[in-house]
N, C-alpha and C positions, 0 to 999 in steps of 0.2 A: 504494500500500500504506500502511496506517496506520503512522504513525511510532511506533516502539516505544521509542526512547531519548530521554531528556532529560538534561541535565547536572545532576549533583548537586553538582559542585564545580568549581573552576577553578584552573589553575596560573597564578600571576601571573609572567609572564616578565620579570622585572626583576632588578636586581642583587642578589646575595645568595642566588641559588637554585642553579642548576646550575654545576658547576665542572669545567673541563678545563684542565690545565696546558699552556701552550704548549711547543712543542718546545725542548729545552735548547739546541740549536744556534742557534736563532733568538734565544733570550734572551742567550746568550753574545755573539753578534754585536751585540745591541742595547746591551750594556753600553758598547761603545766607539763605535758609530755609530748614532745614533738613526734609526729608520726614518721616512722622510718620508711614506710612504704606509701606511695601515692602515685597517681598517674595523671598525665595531661588530659584535661577534659575539653577537647576541642580539636579542630584540625588546623595544622599550621599555626600554632599559637606562638606569639612572640615572647622571647625571654629578654628582659631589659636589664640594663646595667644598674638601675636604681628603681625604687618604687614609684612608678608614675608613667603615664603614657607619653610624657614629654622627654623621657630619657632615651638613650641610645639603645638600639636593638642589638643584642649579643648574637642571637641565633633564633631559629624557629624550631619548634618541636611538634611532631605529629601526634595524632590522637593515641592515647593509651601508652605514651612513652613513659617508662618508669622514672621517678624522681624521688629525691629525699628532701624533706622540709627541714631546714636548719634554723629558721627564724620567721618573724612576721613583723610588719609595721604598717602604719597608715601611710598611704602614698600621697603624692602631691595633688591627686585628684580626689582625695577624701575617702578612697576605697581601701579595703584591706588587701595587702599584698603579702605573698609568701616568698621568703628567700629560699631558693632551692639549689641543690646540687644534682648533677646528672652526669652520665658518661660523656666526658668531653668538656665539662665546664660548670659554671654556676651563674646565678643571676636571680632576677625577680619576676614572678608571674602573679597576676591578679588572682585572688582567691577563688573566684567563680570559674576559673579555668583549671582548677586543681580538683581532682576527685580523690578523696581520702579513702584508703582501703577499708573495707567492711569485713568484719570477722564472719567467715562462713563455716557454720557447723554442718558437717556432712549430713545431707538429707538423702537417705537411701531411695526414697520414692522419686525424688527429683533426678538423682543420678540414673536411675533405671529408665526414666522417661527420656533423658538425653540420649542414652544408649539406644533405646528403642527407636527414637527418631532418626538415628544414624548420624548424629553430630560428631565430627572428628574431635580428637582430644584438644586440638588447637583452638576450637571454638569454646570449649567448656570453661576455661579460665574466666573469660568475660561473662559468660552466662551464669556462672556461680555467684559472681559479685552482684549481678542484677537480681538474682533470686534472693540473695540475702537482704537486699534493699526492698524488693517488691515481690514478696512470696506468692502473690496472686497472679502474676504475669504468666502467660502461656507462650512457650517457644515451640514453633513448629519448623522442622527442617524441610525446606523445599528442595528435594533431590532433583537437580536439573538433569542429571545423566550426561552432562557435557564435560569434555576435557577442558581443564582450566586454560591451558595455553592456546587451544583452538578458540575458546570463547574470547580471550583477550585479543587474539589476532583478528577475529571477526569485528570487534568493536573498533579496531584501528583502520578498517577498510574505508576508503573514500574519505568522506567528511563526517563519519559517524560520531567522532569524538573531537570536540573543539575545546580550546582553553583561551582565556583572555590574553591578548597580545602583550600586556604588561606583566605577565607572569614570569617567574624565573625561567631561565633558558632551558633548564633540565626538565621543565614541564612541557616544553614545546618540541614537536617532532622535527627530526632531520631526515626523514624518509624521502624517497624520490618524489618530486612534485610538491613537497610540503615545506621545503627550505631551499632558498636560492643561495647556492654557495658562492656564486660570483659577486653578489651584492651583500652577502652575509646578512640576509633578512628573511623574514617569514612572510609569505603571501597571505593575504586575508581571505577568509571564506565566510560568506554571509555577512559581508561588511569588513572593513579594515581592522576592527578591534577583535576579531575572532580568528585564531590560527589553529592549525592541527596540533592535537595533544600527543605527547610522547607515550611510548609503551609503558614507561615507568609510572607516570602519573595516572594513566588509565588503570594499570594493575592495582595501584594503591586504592583508588576509589571503587574499583569493582570488588575488592576483597572485603567481604562482610566482617571479617575478624578485626578490621581496623575501627569498627564503629559499634562495638558492643558495649556501649555505655548508656547512661540514662538520658543523653541528649540525642545522639545520632541513631540510636536504636529505632527511633520513630520513623526512619525511612523504610522500615520493615513492618510498620504498623498496618494491619489489614483495614482497608477502607470500608467500613460498614457504618451506615447512619444509625446511631444509637442515641436518641434524644435524652435518655436517662443519664448519659455521660457527657454528651456534647451539647452543652447548654448555651443559651444566649449570653449568660454572665461570663462563662468561660471564654466564649468567642470575643466578647468586648475586652476582657482582660488581655487576651492575646494581641488585640489590635491597638492597644494603648501605645502612643508614641509614633503611630504610623498614619498615613493619610486615610486609611480605612477606619480610623476612629471618628471620622467626621460624618456629616449628613449629606444627603442628596434629596432633590425634590422629585416627587412622583405626582402624576395627575390622574384624572379619572379613567384613563385607559389602563391603569394598573390594577390587578387583582389585590395587590397589597393595600392600595387605596380603599378598595371595597371593604376588605376585612377590618381596616382601621375605623372606617365610618360605622361599620356594623357594631363594633365593640362600643362605640360612643352612643349609639341610638338603637335601642332594642326594637324599635318599631320598623326598622328597615327590613325589607324582604330578604329572606335567607336563601331563596331558591338558587340564586346564581353566585352566592358568596363562597369564598374559601378556595384554596387551591385544589383540594380533592374534588370539590363540586365542578370545577372547570374541567378536570380530567374526566370525571364521570359523564360530563356532557358530551364527550366524544372526541376531545383533542388528545393526540398522542403526547406522551410525556416529553418526547424529544422535539416536539413541534407545537407545544402549547402556545399559540399565538395570543399575545396580550393586546387585544384590539377592540374590546367591547366598551361601552360607556356605562358610567354609573347611573343608577336611577336618579332622575332629576330631583326627586324628593329628598334624596340623601344629601346632595350638595346644599339644598335649601335649608335642610334641618341643621346641617353642620355650620353653615354661615350664620344661622340665627343664634348660635351659642351652643352650650352643652358642656360635657366633660372636658377637662383640659388635657389630661395625659392618660394614655392607656399603657398597659404593660403586656409583655408577651404572654400568651396563654391560649387555651383551646378556643376555637370559634364554634359557637353553637351550630349544630347541623353538620359537622364534619367528624369523620370517624377517627382520624389520627391526630387531630388538634393542629390546625393550620397555624402558621406564623401570624402573630398580630404585632404590628410595629408600635413603638412608642412614639406618639405624635408630639412634635415640638410645639409647645404653646407658651404664651406669656400673657401679661395683663392686657396688652393692647390687642392681642389676638387669642382670646380664650379658647376658641375652638381648635386652634392649630391649623386651620385651613386658610391658606392665603387668598387674597382677593381674586387672584387669577385661577382659583380652583385647585391649586397644587398643595401637596402636603410634604413637609420635610420629615424624612425618616432616616435612620442610621444605615450605614453600609452593613452593619451586623444584621439588621432586620432582613435586608435583601439577600445576604449570603445564607441566612437560615432558610429563607424562602427557596433559594436555589437548591439547598441541601435536601429539603423535603421533596421537591419535585424530582431530583435526580437520584435520591437515596444515597448520596455521597456524603462523607464526613465533612461537615462545614469547616472544621479546622484545617482539613486538607485543602479545601477550596481557597481559604484565606491564605494559607502558606504558598499556594501556587501563584496567586495574584501578587503577593509581596515579592516573590522570587522574580516574577516577570517585570513588575513595574517599580520595584524598589520601595523603600519605606516612605519616601517623599511623594511618590506617584506623579512625577513631573513629565513622564513620557508623552510624546505626541500620540501614542496609542489610545490614551484616555483623556486627553485635554478637552475634547469636545469641540475643538476649533473647526473640525471638518463636518460636524453634525453627527459623527458616528464614534463608537467606542469599541475597544477590543481589549478587555482586561486580561484575558488569558493568552493574548498574542497568537490566536489561531490564524493560520495561513500567513504568518508574519515572517517571510523570508524573502531575500532579495531575488527578484526575477523580472524578466521582461522590462528592464529599464527602471523598475521601481525598487526603492530601498525596502528593507524589511518592514519598517513602520508603514510606509505608503501601501505596500501590498496588504498588510494586515487591515488597514482602514478600508481598502478596496473590498476585501472579503467581507468585512462587517457591513458594507453598504449594499451588498447584493440581497435581493429578495430570495427567500428559500427556506430551507429547514433550520432548525435550532433557533427559532425566533427572529431570524434576520428579516429585515435590516436591524442592526443594533443601533438604533438612534436614541436610546436612553441608557443610562448606566444599568438600570434594572434588567432590561432586555438583554444587554450584553453579558451580564453576570449569569443570569439564568441560562441563556443560550450556550455560553461557554461551558457551564456545568453539565448541561445535557450532552453537548458534544463529547466531553471527556468521559461521562458515564457510559454513553453508547459505544464509543470507539476504543476505550481503554479499560475502564472498570469491568464492563461486561465481556471483554475479550480476554479476561484472566490477568490483566495487568493491574492488580488490585493493591499494589503498594507503590510508594514513591520510587523504590529501587527498580521494580519491574517496569515502571513507566519510563525510566531512564535506560536501563539495561534489560531489554526484553529477552530473557533467557528461558522462555516458556512458549507454548502454543505453536501454531502453524506458521506464524510470521516471525520466527526466531531471528534475533539480531536486526530486525526491521520494525517498522511501525513504532518508532521510539519518539516519545513526546518532545524530547529536547536533544540537542547535541552538546550542551554544556556538560563537560565531564564532572563538574562539581555539583550539578543540579540536585541530585537526589539527597546528598548529604546536607546541602544548604536548606532545602525544604524540610528535611527531617528535623533540623535544628529549630526552625520556625515552629514546626508542629509541636515539638516538645514543650515550647513555651505556652502552648494553649492549655496544657493539662496542669492544673494546680495539684497540690499535695494530695487532696482528697481523691481527685480523679485518678491520679497515678497509683493510688493504693487499691483501686478497683481492678478487676480482671481485664487485662489488655492482651490481645493476641498479636503475635509477631511471627511473620512467615519469613524465614531467613534462608537464602539460597546456599546450597552446598554443591561444589563441583568435584569432579574426579581429578585425581593426580594434582592436587593443589600443593604448592610448596609447603615445607614443614612449618615455617613460620609466616606470619602475616607479611605481605609485601610492604616494604618501607617506602616512605614518601621521599622522592628525590629532593636534594637540597642544593645541588650545584647551580652556579649562576655564571654569567659571563658568556662571551661568544663561544659557540661550539665548533667554530670553523677551524678544522685541523687539516685542511687540504692545501696542496701546493699549487701555485700559479705557474711555476716553471721548474724544470729540473734538467740539468745537463752535465755532461762530462766535457770540459772545455777542449775543443778541437776534435771531438769524436762524435759518432752518431749512435744513438741508442736504438735498440730494437725491443718493443715497437716504439714508434714516436711517442713523445710525452702526451699523457692525458691525465688530468687530475684524479680520475677515478681508477687508473691503472696503477697497481701497487708494485709489480715486478718487471724489471728490465734486464736485458743482457747486452754485453758488449764483448766482441772478440778483437783482441789487440795482438800485434806482433810481439814475439818474445822479447824484443829489444825494449819495449815500453816498461819502464821501471816504476813509474808513478803517474797518477792522474789527479786532476783538480775537479772537484764536484762543486757545482753552483746550484743554488735553489732559492726560490722566493715563495713565501707563504701568501695565500689569498688574503688573509686578514692580518693587519699590522700588529695585532696583539698576540699573535701566535709566535712561538719560538721554534727554531730549527736546530737539530743536532745531527752531526754526521757529515757535514760539508767540509770543504777545504782540500788540502793535498793529502792523498792517501798512497802509501807505498804498496806496490804489487810484489809480494815476496814469494808467492807460490804460483802453481799453474792455474789456480782459480781463487778469486777473492770476492767475497760477498760484502757489500758495503750497505749497511742499514742507514737510512735517513729518517729520523723521527720528527714529527711535527706535533707540538703540544699546544692545544688551543687554550684560550683564556680561561675556560672552565676546567682545565686540567685533563681533558680527554686527549688521547694520543693516537695518532695514525702513523703507520710505518710504511715507507717505500724502501725497496731493496734493489740495488744494482749489482748484478753478478758479472764479474769481468773474468773472462777466460783468455789465456795466452795460447796462440795457435799460429803456426807459420802461414803467412798470407793474410794475417789479420790487419786491422787498421794500424797505421803508424802515427806517431806523434808528429803533427805538423810543425811543432816548435823544436824538434830535435835537429841535430847537426846533419843527420842523414837526409833530411827532407830538403835541405838547402835553404831553409827559412829560419831566420833568427828573430826571436821575439823582441830582442832589443832594438830592432829596426822598425818596429811597427807601432802604430797607435791602435787603440781599441775603442769600441763603442759598447756601452752597457745596455743590454736589452733583456728585460725580464730576468735579471739576476745573472746573466752569463756574459763573459767577455769574448768578443769576436773581432778578428782583424778587419780593418777597413779595406775596401776594394783598392784604394790607392796605395796601400802600404807596400806591397810587393807583388811581383808577377806571379808568385805562387799562391797568393791569397785566395784567388778564385777557386782553387782546388779544395779549400777547406770547407767541409760540410758539417753543419751542426744539426742538433736535434731540437732546436728551440721551437716550441709552439707557443705563440703568444696567447695569453688569456687576459682579457680585459678585466682589470680589478676595479670594482665599483667603489662607491664611498664606504669608508671603513670607520 
């Protein structure tokens, strides 16, 4: 199936983003006895030189990296910071990015359940910690039956996996077509800010063992609408500090408008009220068009006055309890209905409405919107300047001369299924939720992880909601914030993929940075011709010289000026065959080796600078071309006989 979704934004999972305060009992205990064992609670968390986000970054640590806490202090930001030591150094990490170890008393039933599910031993360490914290949680092993290496390779094909261009160089691919060696740059896919992800970073984010903590585990949370757990209050708490904490206006074409007025005036007709009534009237859930008008009496009654504010609750005449919004009212407008007939309701009300229609977890819907639009919600996808909205960035990918945002707005403007055109925020949010439920949730992609890495079903490795490699983990972190302590203590189900032939330990996050360019722009043996002719992708060369040749001079130039070269210069030929390695070390430390093998044989090439050739290097001038010295044509009559192996490679901006 054609991929509909691309990422328009990214959540940088580093220090200073999501905050969860550790349990007070653990903190109290920590004041007197430092915990010897703790792990990093977050992905790519910054370790700083002092307590505060304005201090220098020492390094970054991956999720579940083991650390020891050696002290604590209040930082310059007023937050609690832990002083930590780890393998390779020490520094400070804000307390909400540290997970203190929890004592796990062996639970035979839990251990038996893990074994029965087929969880490998490498999964059990994290799951035991989670069980100690949340004994009601249920962990199900989703046995994919897939070979791990083949699954990673499939996710690296084409543009399946992208990463933000500002990421560390080790997170970006240098595979063919995904890195321009001549210009030492990464070409953009789906816009200039997205480039191909490296095998190492894809392996890290695909490996479930890296995310078995109480934050990122929620990317494996099964998406079932459960109104007893997923409440309007929990949703509003999740949305605090984001643009989704605000309100939007709806008018009489909205069923939410109808239910709000019905709650205010019990005399309104109930026959066409409520979302369930709309569906029962014949509209499909995935195409429930919001296009009917409110009864005239309803608006008249509301404008005449009445109750000022309603709260979410069941609507009379509906079986499941339709969403009822809280109407914004004040002394100058006691009914909450504006003079133009519109009502102001919260985004939370609309998201709960969408959840009821799609039977999707409303917290998941909110996490998806925040991942796509960012906390501030300033994207052109939802500004309304075009008259259309696309909160989930459906169809938002660069094509046909349109940018990703432009194409997403075009998709939203079309008439058709999923409530389109999306000419109001409500229609767009409901329509996007229906699209996701029909095409992903109902296709077996019932977790954020499977939405990103589709390792199940008939469309394996395809039909993936996003190309952002970090997407599932980012949305999982948002989703975790939606569940308060009480909700987290209830039974939650997590479906966690397991692959065949996985590495013994979880795949580490790559940390290297700097240019990866370790290729040569030129390579030559002065005065001789190599076989084959130089090519930056060819590693091995041969040269046959006359036995009289006792030494040669190797010249080379790197494509990138930050790379270093070893092995060039004058080399003595002491035997019948000499192998000369030339190594190129990139700025990021990666090394590539070229090898020239020189064999002595009668009839081989002779040194043009030797006395036997009749040419004296002291009589010539030279020109420097791509790192090799060549005699000029005017220097001597024998100069035209000198053949070199130089192949010029244009070196771009470095």
